[in-house]
Every structure is written in C-alpha cells, then in structure tokens.
C-alpha positions in Angstrom: 32.2 -70.3 -41.9 28.8 -71.8 -43.5 28.4 -70.3 -46.7 25.5 -72.1 -48.9 24.7 -71.8 -51.8 21.5 -70.9 -53.2 22.0 -70.6 -57.3 25.4 -70.3 -58.6 25.7 -66.6 -57.9 24.2 -65.8 -54.7 25.1 -68.1 -51.6 23.5 -66.8 -48.7 25.2 -67.1 -45.0 24.9 -66.4 -40.9 27.1 -63.1 -40.0 30.9 -63.2 -41.1 33.5 -62.6 -39.3 35.7 -59.9 -40.6 38.8 -61.9 -41.2 36.5 -64.3 -43.3 36.5 -61.4 -45.8 39.7 -62.8 -48.0 38.5 -66.1 -47.8 35.2 -65.5 -49.6 36.8 -63.7 -51.6 39.6 -66.6 -52.5 36.3 -68.9 -52.4 35.6 -67.0 -56.1 32.9 -64.6 -54.4 33.4 -60.5 -55.9 30.7 -59.2 -54.1 29.5 -59.2 -50.8 26.3 -57.6 -49.2 25.5 -57.5 -45.8 22.1 -57.8 -44.8 22.8 -57.2 -40.8 22.1 -54.0 -39.4 24.2 -52.0 -37.6 22.9 -51.6 -34.6 22.6 -55.6 -34.0 25.9 -55.6 -33.9 29.1 -53.6 -32.5 31.7 -51.8 -34.2 33.3 -54.5 -35.2 31.0 -56.1 -37.3 29.8 -52.6 -38.3 28.9 -52.0 -41.7 31.7 -49.5 -42.9 34.3 -51.9 -41.0 33.2 -55.2 -43.3 33.3 -53.2 -46.3 36.4 -51.5 -45.7 37.8 -54.5 -45.0 35.4 -56.4 -47.8 37.1 -53.5 -50.0 41.0 -54.2 -49.1 40.6 -58.1 -50.0 39.0 -57.0 -53.2 35.4 -57.3 -52.8 32.2 -55.1 -53.5 30.6 -54.6 -50.6 26.7 -53.7 -50.4 24.8 -52.6 -47.0 21.3 -53.2 -47.5 20.2 -53.7 -43.7 16.9 -55.8 -43.6 15.5 -55.6 -40.1 13.4 -58.4 -39.0 10.4 -58.7 -40.4 10.7 -55.1 -43.0 10.8 -56.1 -46.6 10.0 -52.9 -48.1 10.0 -52.6 -52.1 13.3 -50.7 -51.7 15.0 -52.6 -50.2 14.1 -56.0 -52.5 15.2 -53.3 -54.9 18.3 -52.9 -53.0 18.9 -56.3 -53.4 18.1 -57.4 -57.1 20.5 -54.4 -58.1 23.1 -55.6 -56.3 22.8 -58.9 -57.6 22.5 -57.3 -61.5 25.7 -55.0 -61.0 27.8 -58.7 -59.5 30.1 -59.8 -62.1 30.3 -63.5 -60.3 29.5 -64.9 -57.4 27.6 -62.7 -54.5 27.8 -63.4 -50.1 24.9 -62.3 -48.5 24.7 -62.2 -44.7 23.0 -61.5 -41.7 22.4 -62.9 -38.2 21.3 -66.8 -39.4 20.8 -66.5 -43.4 17.8 -66.1 -43.0 17.0 -62.4 -43.3 18.9 -62.9 -46.7 17.1 -66.0 -48.1 14.2 -63.8 -47.9 15.2 -60.6 -49.3 16.4 -63.4 -52.0 13.6 -64.9 -52.2 11.5 -61.7 -52.5 14.0 -60.8 -55.1 12.7 -63.4 -57.8 9.4 -63.2 -57.0 7.3 -63.3 -60.8 10.7 -63.9 -61.8 11.0 -68.0 -61.0 7.6 -70.0 -60.0 7.7 -69.9 -55.7 8.0 -73.5 -55.6 11.7 -73.8 -57.6 12.4 -70.8 -54.7 10.7 -72.4 -51.4 12.7 -75.6 -52.9 16.2 -73.8 -53.0 15.1 -71.7 -50.0 14.9 -75.4 -48.3 17.8 -76.9 -50.4 19.7 -74.8 -48.2 18.7 -75.0 -44.9 16.3 -72.3 -45.2 12.2 -73.2 -45.0 10.3 -69.8 -46.4 7.5 -71.6 -47.1 5.7 -68.7 -44.8 5.9 -66.2 -47.5 4.1 -68.5 -50.1 1.6 -65.6 -50.7 4.6 -62.9 -51.8 5.6 -64.9 -54.4 2.9 -65.5 -56.8 
C-alpha cells in the first residue's frame, strides 16, 4: 500500500487491494472513501465487495465515485460530509490517488488558503497547481 498523509484526518492512496482493508483498520483508520468508479474495476474491487470487506474489518465505507475531470458540487459535498462524519482518520483511494487528493482539495476551498491546499497535496506527491483557480 502506498498511503500518503495529507492531514491528521485524511490520507489518500492509489488503488488498494481487498486484503489491505484489515491492515488499514490496524493502522488506525476508521473509514475508507472509495473514489474509484465501479466501471473502472473488476468485481474483485467493486464498491460492494470492498464495502463488505471494510465492514468486516470494522471500517466505515463510503462510495463517492469520481470520474476523471468530473468534480460536481454534489460530489465534493458528499466527500466533505464523509470526512465530517468520521470519528478518526480516513483513507480515500482511487486509481492513482490523484482524484482523491483533488476532491479533498476542492472540499477545502474557502476553508484553507489555496496555497496551503496545494502545498499539502504537493508534500504528498500530488501536483494540484492546475486547480488553483477553483480553490479561492
């Protein structure tokens, strides 16, 4: 697993494996946000299967699929709500982690300065400078 910490409450990762969910719980995460649409993965990584395995590991599971380049207000609000409802650290994942980092960044717009959001993502290995106009 390639878990990249953004803040004390949110980390992002590229695609996780079903067998990773128990280890994710053991690392202290309380919830997982799946940002990878089911039409990008096979049945072994479907939100239904990952959600069941997450529940078996004691994790809350939230499916907020992000199609490339499609960051609607409803999607950003759903991601922000999942973070707000979590009572501890959250791990969000997608194919590479970029969509998860991006939706987190957009959920922080107006809450944190744009430069801080971009710097936080950069420290985790994600260049989000292209979305700066949307973070103001």
